[in-house]
C-alpha positions in Angstrom: 87.6 8.5 13.8 84.1 6.8 14.0 81.8 6.8 11.4 79.2 5.3 12.6 77.5 1.9 11.6 78.2 2.5 7.5 81.8 3.7 8.3 81.9 6.9 6.2 80.1 10.4 6.2 79.6 10.3 2.2 77.9 6.8 2.7 76.0 7.3 5.9 74.7 10.6 3.9 73.7 9.0 0.9 71.9 6.6 2.0 69.7 9.4 5.4 69.0 11.2 2.2 67.5 8.1 -0.1 65.6 6.9 2.5 64.4 10.9 3.7 63.7 11.6 -0.6 59.8 11.1 -0.3 59.1 10.9 2.9 56.5 13.1 4.2 56.8 14.6 7.4 53.6 14.0 9.7 53.2 17.4 12.4 51.0 16.0 15.2 49.7 18.9 18.0 48.3 18.1 20.9 49.7 16.3 24.4 51.7 12.8 23.9 50.5 10.1 25.3 54.0 8.6 25.2 55.4 11.4 27.2 52.5 10.8 29.7 53.0 7.6 30.4 56.5 7.7 30.5 56.7 10.4 32.9 53.8 8.8 35.1 56.4 5.4 35.2 59.1 7.3 36.0 57.1 8.3 39.6 56.2 5.0 39.7 59.8 3.3 39.3 60.9 6.2 42.0 58.6 5.3 44.3 58.9 1.7 44.6 62.9 2.4 44.6 61.9 4.7 48.0 60.2 1.9 49.9 62.2 -0.3 48.6 65.3 0.9 49.6 63.9 2.8 53.1 
């Protein structure tokens, strides 16, 4: 059974718990600029592929 990077489910759970214990969750509203740019770039890549394969 593969337990990922740390090799043990309990160890991984303990490490994540330590890392996020004092973390603050920031919830943003509105449009994601990264998502918009990624989607816009994906369209350009598909257009360029269509042009180069035609």
